[in-house]
C-alpha positions in Angstrom: -14.7 59.9 1.7 -17.8 58.4 0.2 -15.8 56.4 -2.3 -13.8 54.8 0.6 -17.0 53.9 2.4 -18.4 52.2 -0.6 -15.2 50.2 -1.2 -15.2 49.1 2.4 -18.8 48.0 2.2 -18.0 45.9 -1.0 -15.1 44.3 0.8 -17.3 43.4 3.8 -19.8 41.8 1.5 -17.1 39.8 -0.4 -15.3 38.6 2.7 -17.8 35.7 3.6 -17.6 34.5 -0.1 -13.8 34.5 0.0 -13.7 32.7 3.3 -16.2 30.1 1.9 -13.9 29.5 -1.1 -10.8 29.1 1.1 -12.7 26.6 3.3 -13.8 24.7 0.2 -10.3 24.6 -1.2 -8.9 23.4 2.2 -11.6 20.7 2.4 -10.8 19.4 -1.1 -7.0 19.3 -0.3 -7.7 17.4 2.9 -9.9 14.9 1.1 -7.3 14.4 -1.6 -4.6 13.9 1.1 -6.8 11.3 2.9 -7.3 9.5 -0.4 -3.6 9.5 -1.2 -2.8 8.2 2.3 -5.4 5.4 2.0 -3.9 4.4 -1.4 -0.4 4.5 0.0 -1.2 2.3 3.0 -3.5 -0.1 1.2 -2.6 -3.7 1.4 -1.0 -5.2 -1.9 -3.5 -7.0 -4.2 -3.9 -10.7 -3.6 -1.1 -12.7 -5.4 0.7 -16.0 -5.7 4.5 -16.1 -6.2 5.3 -19.3 -8.0 8.9 -18.2 -8.6 9.6 -18.7 -4.9 8.1 -22.3 -4.8 9.6 -25.7 -5.7 8.0 -26.9 -9.0 8.4 -30.5 -10.1 6.9 -32.5 -13.0 6.2 -36.2 -13.4 4.3 -37.7 -16.3 1.2 -35.6 -16.8 1.3 -34.0 -13.3 2.9 -30.7 -12.2 3.4 -30.1 -8.5 4.3 -26.8 -6.9 5.2 -26.8 -3.2 5.4 -24.0 -0.8 3.8 -21.4 -3.0 3.6 -18.0 -1.2 0.0 -16.7 -1.4 -0.8 -13.1 -0.2 -4.4 -12.4 0.7 -6.2 -9.0 0.6 -5.1 -8.2 4.2 -1.4 -8.7 3.2 -1.1 -11.9 5.1 1.2 -14.6 3.5 0.4 -18.3 3.7 1.9 -21.2 1.8 0.1 -23.7 -0.5 0.9 -27.0 -2.2 -0.7 -27.2 -5.6 -1.1 -30.2 -7.9 -2.2 -29.9 -11.5 -3.1 -33.0 -13.6 -3.5 -32.8 -17.4 -5.4 -35.0 -19.8 -4.1 -35.5 -23.3 -6.6 -36.2 -26.2 -6.0 -38.1 -29.4 -4.8 -34.9 -31.1 -2.3 -34.2 -28.4 -4.3 -31.3 -26.9 -3.8 -30.7 -23.2 -6.7 -30.1 -20.8 -6.8 -29.8 -17.1 -8.4 -32.9 -15.5 -11.7 -32.5 -13.6 -11.1 -31.6 -10.0 -7.8 -29.9 -10.6 -5.8 -27.9 -9.6 -5.8 -29.3 -6.0 -4.7 -26.9 -3.4 -3.8 -27.8 0.2 -1.9 -25.9 2.9 1.8 -26.5 3.0 3.0 -28.4 6.1 4.5 -26.4 9.0 8.1 -25.4 8.5 10.7 -27.9 9.5 12.5 -27.0 12.7 15.6 -28.3 14.5 17.5 -28.0 17.7 20.0 -25.4 16.4 20.5 -22.6 18.9 21.2 -19.0 18.1 24.0 -17.2 19.9 27.8 -16.8 20.1 30.1 -19.8 19.9 33.8 -20.3 20.5 36.2 -22.7 18.9 37.8 -25.7 20.6 41.0 -25.5 22.7 43.7 -23.3 21.2 41.1 -22.1 18.7 39.0 -20.4 21.4 39.7 -17.1 19.6 37.6 -18.5 16.7 34.2 -16.8 17.5 31.1 -17.2 15.4 27.5 -16.0 15.7 24.7 -18.3 14.7 21.3 -16.8 13.6 18.0 -18.2 12.3 15.7 -19.8 11.6 14.2 -18.6 8.3 12.1 -20.4 5.8 13.4 -21.0 2.3 12.4 -22.8 -0.9 10.6 -26.1 -0.3 9.8 -25.4 3.4 13.4 -26.0 4.5 14.5 -24.1 7.6 17.5 -21.8 6.9 20.3 -21.1 9.5 23.5 -19.1 9.1 26.7 -18.2 10.9 29.3 -15.4 10.6 32.6 -14.9 12.2 32.5 -12.2 14.9 34.5 -9.0 14.7 38.2 -9.6 15.7 38.2 -13.3 14.8 41.3 -14.3 12.9 40.9 -14.3 9.1 42.2 -17.9 8.9 39.4 -19.3 11.2 36.9 -21.6 9.6 34.3 -21.3 8.4 34.0 -17.5 8.5 30.5 -17.7 7.0 28.0 -20.5 6.3 24.4 -21.2 5.5 22.6 -24.5 6.0 19.2 -26.0 5.7 17.1 -28.3 7.9 14.9 -30.8 6.1 15.0 -33.8 3.7 17.8 -33.9 1.2 15.2 -33.8 -1.6 13.9 -30.4 -0.4 17.4 -28.9 0.2 18.3 -26.2 -2.3 21.6 -28.1 -2.8 19.9 -31.4 -3.5 21.4 -31.9 -7.0 25.0 -31.3 -5.6 24.4 -33.6 -2.7 23.2 -36.3 -5.0 26.1 -35.9 -7.3 28.5 -36.3 -4.4 26.7 -39.5 -3.2 25.7 -38.0 0.1 22.7 -39.7 1.7 23.3 -39.5 5.4 20.5 -37.9 7.5 22.8 -37.1 10.4 23.6 -33.6 9.0 21.9 -30.5 7.9 23.6 -29.5 4.6 24.7 -26.1 3.3 27.6 -24.1 2.1 30.5 -22.4 4.0 33.9 -21.0 3.4 37.0 -19.3 4.8 40.1 -17.5 3.9 42.4 -19.9 5.7 43.9 -21.3 2.5 43.1 -24.9 3.3 41.3 -26.8 0.5 38.7 -28.2 3.0 37.2 -24.7 3.7 37.4 -22.8 0.4 34.4 -20.7 -0.8 31.3 -22.8 -1.5 32.5 -25.7 0.5 29.7 -28.3 0.9 29.2 -28.6 4.7 27.1 -30.6 7.2 26.1 -29.1 10.5 24.7 -30.8 13.6 24.0 -29.7 17.2 24.1 -31.7 20.5 23.4 -29.5 23.5 25.7 -26.5 23.3 28.1 -28.2 20.8 27.8 -27.2 17.2 29.7 -29.5 14.9 30.5 -28.4 11.3 32.1 -30.8 8.8 33.4 -30.3 5.3 32.6 -32.6 2.3 34.8 -30.7 -0.1 38.5 -30.9 -0.9 39.4 -30.8 -4.6 35.8 -31.8 -5.3 32.9 -33.1 -3.2 33.1 -36.4 -1.3 30.4 -38.7 0.1 31.8 -38.6 3.7 33.1 -35.8 5.9 36.9 -35.1 5.5 37.3 -32.3 8.1 35.4 -31.1 11.1 35.4 -28.5 13.8 33.2 -28.2 16.9 32.1 -24.8 18.4 30.6 -24.4 21.9 27.8 -22.0 22.7 28.9 -19.3 25.2 26.9 -19.0 28.4 
């Protein structure tokens, strides 16, 4: 009986120490969890993504437009950056004083394109497309897209397309437009395609898109090669 009493007394003396150790362990685990959560939710480090910008060179000057820059809070802004080099008699390059010059990129270009569901003309009223946008792409152009709605005949055209609002020089397809001799500013240019089997609406057809009120007109510049003028068109109407 005495032995049991002594053991019980020892247990009672040890209990506060054990509880203190448990509390300390719980506190350490909680602190570690808080640190892990803070690390996981921390904003990404400040950075610049030149791979998503438009970079051009002329003479001794390099220009990068629409460079995405992320600050410490995770907010993205866009910058235009100009870098001028000096060349010495030995051919060594040095950055000219006062460079690089960094200014905010201009606001994204917008247009009167309207999102929503459109139907084809006349007997093509079962041609149904959905227009979505805008988004900003390389060079500050505004990007729009369309896709044929479920149930639309496979031979409708175009069944998908993407186009860009802005000067031809800033269009991602600028080189192709120039090669085709296209200079008109009446259209916003992009790519479209269909499964209709007609040469004017094959995959990667060069298209022009414009909108007047509820009417969305799409033209094709491609048929066995690109052409400087539209060779086929279709006009869709926005559903109320």
